[in-house]
C-alpha positions as CSV (number, residue, x, y, z in Angstrom):
1,M,-0.2,0.1,0.2
2,N,1.1,3.5,-0.6
3,K,1.4,5.9,1.6
4,K,0.6,9.8,0.8
5,N,1.9,13.1,2.7
6,I,-0.2,15.5,2.8
7,K,1.1,19.5,3.0
8,V,-1.2,21.2,5.1
9,D,0.1,25.2,4.8
10,F,-2.1,27.8,6.0
11,E,-1.3,31.7,6.8
12,Y,-2.5,33.4,9.3
13,D,-5.2,36.5,8.3
14,Y,-3.6,39.7,9.9
15,D,-6.9,41.5,9.3
16,F,-6.8,44.1,12.3
17,L,-5.6,47.9,13.2
18,L,-2.2,47.9,14.8
19,V,-1.4,51.5,16.3
20,G,1.8,52.0,17.5
21,I,2.4,54.1,20.9
22,C,5.3,55.9,22.5
23,T,5.0,56.8,25.8
24,P,6.9,56.9,29.4
25,L,3.8,55.8,30.8
26,K,3.0,52.6,32.7
27,E,0.6,50.0,31.2
28,Y,-2.1,50.8,33.5
29,T,-2.0,54.4,33.7
30,L,-2.0,54.3,29.6
31,S,-4.9,52.0,30.0
32,Y,-6.6,54.3,32.3
33,L,-5.8,57.5,29.6
34,L,-7.3,55.2,26.8
35,N,-10.6,54.2,28.5
36,K,-11.6,57.7,29.5
37,Q,-10.3,59.1,26.0
38,L,-11.9,56.2,23.8
39,Q,-14.6,55.3,26.2
40,T,-13.3,51.9,26.8
41,S,-13.2,49.5,29.2
42,L,-9.4,48.1,28.6
43,K,-8.9,45.3,31.6
44,R,-5.4,43.1,32.5
45,S,-5.6,39.9,30.8
46,Q,-6.2,36.6,32.6
47,K,-3.1,35.7,30.2
48,D,-0.2,37.8,29.0
49,V,1.4,37.4,25.9
50,A,4.4,34.6,26.5
51,M,7.2,34.3,24.3
52,T,10.5,31.6,24.2
53,F,13.8,33.5,24.0
54,D,17.6,32.1,22.7
55,D,16.5,28.4,21.7
56,G,14.0,27.8,24.9
57,L,16.4,29.4,27.6
58,E,15.0,32.2,28.2
59,K,11.3,33.0,28.7
60,G,9.2,36.4,29.0
61,K,5.9,37.7,29.4
62,F,4.3,40.9,27.5
63,S,1.6,42.4,29.7
64,Q,-1.8,42.4,27.8
65,Y,-5.3,44.4,28.8
66,E,-8.1,43.8,26.7
67,F,-11.8,45.2,25.7
68,W,-14.6,43.3,23.8
69,D,-16.9,46.4,22.6
70,E,-20.3,44.9,22.4
71,Q,-21.8,47.9,20.6
72,F,-19.6,47.4,17.2
73,Q,-18.4,43.9,17.6
74,N,-14.5,44.9,18.4
75,Q,-11.9,42.9,20.1
76,W,-9.5,45.4,21.6
77,Y,-5.9,44.5,23.0
78,L,-3.1,47.0,24.6
79,I,0.5,44.6,24.6
80,A,3.7,46.1,25.6
81,N,6.6,45.9,23.5
82,T,9.0,45.5,26.2
83,C,9.6,42.9,28.9
84,K,12.6,42.2,31.5
85,V,13.5,38.5,31.2
86,L,16.0,36.8,33.5
87,C,19.3,35.6,32.0
88,A,19.7,31.9,31.4
89,E,22.5,30.6,33.5
90,E,23.6,29.0,30.0
91,I,24.4,32.2,28.5
92,Q,25.2,34.5,31.2
93,N,28.8,35.8,31.2
94,Q,29.3,33.9,28.3
95,G,32.6,34.3,26.9
96,T,33.9,36.7,29.8
97,I,36.2,36.3,32.3
98,F,33.4,35.9,34.8
99,D,31.9,32.4,32.7
100,G,30.2,30.2,34.7
101,H,29.0,32.3,37.5
102,T,25.4,33.4,37.5
103,Q,24.1,36.7,38.6
104,N,20.3,37.0,38.2
105,R,20.9,39.5,35.5
106,K,17.7,41.0,33.4
107,K,17.7,41.5,29.9
108,V,15.1,43.5,27.6
109,K,13.0,41.8,25.3
110,K,11.0,43.4,22.6
111,L,7.8,42.0,21.1
112,I,8.7,43.5,17.5
113,P,12.0,44.1,17.7
114,E,11.8,45.7,14.5
115,N,9.6,48.4,16.3
116,A,11.8,48.6,19.2
117,N,11.2,52.5,19.9
118,T,7.7,51.8,19.9
119,D,6.4,51.3,23.9
120,Y,2.8,49.7,23.4
121,F,0.7,48.4,20.7
122,L,-2.8,49.1,20.4
123,Q,-4.3,46.0,18.5
124,I,-8.3,46.2,17.3
125,H,-10.1,43.6,15.5
126,G,-13.0,45.1,13.6
127,I,-14.2,47.0,10.9
128,F,-13.3,50.8,11.1
129,T,-13.6,53.5,8.2
130,E,-10.8,55.6,7.2
131,E,-12.4,58.5,9.1
132,A,-13.0,56.5,12.1
133,K,-9.3,55.1,12.3
134,L,-7.7,58.7,11.8
135,N,-10.4,60.0,14.6
136,L,-8.9,57.3,16.6
137,L,-5.3,58.1,16.0
138,K,-5.9,62.1,17.0
139,K,-7.8,61.4,20.2
140,I,-4.6,58.6,21.4
141,K,-2.6,61.6,20.0
142,N,-4.1,64.1,22.3
143,L,-3.6,61.9,25.3
144,E,-1.2,63.6,28.1
145,R,2.2,62.7,28.0
146,I,2.0,60.6,24.4
147,V,5.2,60.7,22.5
148,S,3.9,59.6,19.2
149,A,1.1,57.2,18.0
150,H,1.2,55.9,14.2
151,F,-0.3,53.5,12.3
152,I,1.7,50.2,11.5
153,T,1.5,48.5,8.7
154,I,1.3,44.5,9.6
155,A,2.7,43.1,6.2
156,E,6.0,45.0,6.8
157,L,6.5,43.5,10.0
158,K,9.3,40.8,10.0
159,S,8.0,38.7,13.5
160,K,4.3,39.7,13.0
161,E,3.7,36.5,14.2
162,N,4.7,37.6,17.4
163,L,1.0,39.4,17.5
164,I,-1.1,36.8,17.1
165,I,-3.0,36.7,20.2
């Protein structure tokens, strides 16, 4: 009997609006300000966005807030682009005179490294008109202590698979 191998290849549909936000604010303060300005109700998620780095030796979690908009049937996520991970013992001080000594050092890791200057991502699943998108961006930019806010083209991101929630 001949065996047949079937290869299933699928591509994730990145059909969401992505706004990059640069701000010195903590995520809970930014969430509060966004809730006031946009009439949302972003709340801390039960699960953060978990990532594994350096061949599984280091693990990090990026904080996440979420909101389900019942009226417009939109799902909102506010995701931090930065987390601190404890360096794996195997790679601490590797190649230095302190090789083999552990120090519990922490490293800063990025969810989307090619947007290293972006502090947070606002990911919205749903349908928006161009006018609604521009209005949303304008409201975010008007918040106190927002350095910048901009739309991000998902197709241009190398690590866009990190945004799959």
